[in-house]
N, C-alpha and C positions, 0 to 999 in steps of 0.2 A: 681404319683402313686397312682392310686385311691385307698381308704378305702373303702371296702363292710361296706352297712349302715346296723349298728345292728338292730335286729327285737326286740321291743317290743311287746308281744301281750295282749292288751285286751279281757279280756271273761264278756260274760256277761250271764249270767244261768237264764234261762226261770224257770216255775214251776215244781220246785222239782231236777232242775240242777243248783243250786247254791253254793253247799258246799266249804267251803271255806278251806276244810282240804288239798285240791290238790293242796294248795300253801305251801311252805315251810317258815320260817323267814316272818310271816304274821305282815303286822301292817294299820292298818287302820286311814284313813282320811275323812274327810268332806269337800266338798268343797262348793263354789257357781260359778255361770256363769252366760254371759248375759242371759241365759233362765231362770233362776229359777236355782233352787236346782237337783242335780242328784235323781235317786228311791232310793240312800242310801249311805252308806260310799263308797271309792273305797279303795277295798284291795289288798295292793299289797304285792307281794313275789315275791316268784321263782319256775316255777316248771325242774328242773335240772339245775338251773345253768341260766335259761331262765328268763328273767324279765318281770312279768305280774301284769296285773291289773284285777282283779275281780268284777265286779259288780253285785246286785241283781236284777235283770227287774224291779219286781215287789216290789220292797223293803224283805228282809229280814223274815217280817213276812206276806209276800205274802197278802197286803192290800192294792196293788194298783190294782184298773182292767185296761186292755189293754186299752181303751180309755183315762185311765186319767194318763199312764205314760207321766214323760217327757221324750221324745225319743232325743229332742236337747239336754237337758241340760244333759244327759246321752253322748250320743257321743261329744259332745263339749267337755265335763269333761276327757274322752277317750282321746282324742286328746289332748288334753291340758297337760296332763300325759304322752305325748311321746310314746303315742301308734301308732306300726306302723299298725298293724293288728289288725282284730274285729273276733274275731271266737267263736259264738253265739250255743245258744241251745236253741232246743223250743220243745215244745209241740205239736202234731198235730195230726187230725183226719184223716183218708185213707178215698177217694173218688173212690179209687181202690182195685180190689180182692186180686190181686196178692201182694198189700203195706199191710202186717198182722201185727196185734198188736204187738208192740216191735219190729219191723223192724224200723233200720236206712233207712233215705232219704236224701242225699249230692243234696241238690234243686239248679234249677239253672236257673228257672223262677217266675217271679210272675204275679198276678193278682190280685188288689187291689178294693177292697170293700167299703173302708172303708171311711169314710161322716166328721168325727168331728175332724183332725189329721193336725197338721203344718208339711209339708213335706219340707220345705226346711230353710235356716239360713238365707237369704235374704229376709226376710221380711220388708223392709224397716225401721226398727226401726232406733233408733239414735245408738244404741251397736251392732246393726247387721253388717256384712261385708258391702262395698257399690254396690250396685247395683242387677240385677235380674239372678237370675241361671234359664238357662237351661240346668239341667245334663241332658243325654245321659243315657240312661236305657236300649238300648238294651241287653245289657249285665252285668245285672246287681251286678252277685257275680264276686267274683275274681276267674279264671278259672286257675292261678296257684295255688293258698292255695286251692281250691277243690280237685284238683290233690294230691296233700300232703293228705289229707284226706280221698281222696278214697283209697289209696297205702296204708294206714295206717287201713284202716275198711277192707282191705281185706286181710292182713297178721295178723291179730287177729282175723279172722274166725269169725266176726260178720255178719247177714243179712244184706244187705244194696244196696240201691239203686242204680244207680250212678247218676241219677238225676230225675227229678220232678217239676211240677211248682206245687209252691202254692198259694193259693189263703188265702188273709187276707181279715176277716168281721172286723165289728165293734166289736159286740159283747156286753156287755158280753153274752148275749143270744147264744144257739147253733141253728144252722138251722133248720128252715123248712123242710119235707120230699123234695117239690117242687124243693125248695131252692139247697139242696145237689142236687137231680137230675138234676136239670140243671147245675151247677158247673162242673157235670162228661160230658155234652154235651159239655161246655166249654173246656173241654182238662184238668181242675184242675188234679193232682195228687192227693192233700194232701188240709184239711184247718189248720189255724192258725187264730189267732187274735192279732201277734205282727208283721212279718216281715216288714210289712210297717207299719211308714215309716224309719223305721231304717237302710234296706240297703240301700234307697233311701239318707238320710244325712248322713252313711257313706262314700258314694261314692261324696259328697259334701266338705265332708273333709277330702277326698284325703287318705282313708286310704282302704285297704285291707279286705274285708269281705267275710265272709264264714259263713254258717249256717248246722247246724247238727238236723234235724230234727227229736223225734222220735216219730209213731205212736203209739196209744194210744189208737185207737178205731177206729170203722167204719162209725161216724156221725151215720147217719139216713138211709140214700138210703138203706140198705142191708137189704133184706127180710130174716125174720128168725133170725135176729139177734138184739140182747138188743142196745135200743138206747143209744146213748153217755150221759152219768151222772157222775158228781163228784166223785164221790167215784169208780168208774171204773177210770178213768182216774187218780189216784192218784194211786191205787194200779198197773197199768201197769210201771207208772211213777218210786215205789218203786220198782220193783222189775228190772226193766231196766237202771236205771241212771248208772248202774257202766260200761254199756256199753259205754254211753257217756264219762265219766270221765276216760276211757283207751284210749278213741279214742283220746281225749283234752290232756290224758298223755304223749300220745307217738308224736303225730303233734308236739307240739310247741315245740320240741328239735329240729325235723329235718325241720322244719320254719327255724328256728334261723340259722339253718346251712347255708341255702341257699343263695346266692346274691338278692337284692330285691331293688335293685339302679334302675335299669333301671323301675320294674315293677312300685313303687312308682313314679316316673320321668313322665310315661306314666299318670297316675292316676292325679298327679298335672296341668298336660299341658291341659289334657282334661278338668278341671274343670276352667284353668283360659281364656281356648277358650269358654266356655257356661255363660263365665259372660259378660249381657251387661251392662255398666256401663254408669252414666247418662250422660247427654252433658251439659256440663258448658256456 
């Protein structure tokens, strides 16, 4: 008789979306990984009786810039803690008229414009897994987890977009107007600084990964609209952070009620097929 795999949800909170109050019975734990320290303590607790682990991507003081986030340590630590899923939040700029500040986008594709980040656990170091991993990225996000979030967003009545391509830039600067216009021509819908390499590493780690992106501004492409600035981003985040929290609080129990045995086995098989081991 097969027993359904128990889901444990890792939550990575982005700018303004890392409130530990969503968890009941919280406790903190600082960990080390083969890749160094994660951004902050792992905060363990429950959402409606479902085991969860919350991690502030930029640290709880928001003192880690996007390029310096230790993405590998973050994902490794959550995997070691027993997480099967990662449901993450991220602030983003909108590159489309119809994606208005305050809207939620359940992103399904990415374009990578980062330049300085480790994108694999398989880096040849003695403490890393052996081999070289050529992980497929045609479908970067877990469609089954996305479906849950989409259904929840619809039922909650928040304004959301069923898909979107995010372009991840290195940062910490915002785009030039020429870049912003070019990214629109490339087919990107929103822009941020953190989805890559997080989504790639999550797949290498065999986790079901989905992202709730919240538009805070129109970047700088839009005529007669103030160009993006930090004050505006923070204001929109504060006004709308409760939307992301509601989606998380409602999605987590639904995810936990489902059988993930097959989905997780498929990701694990994909990873195994992607690793080229050294010849002896």
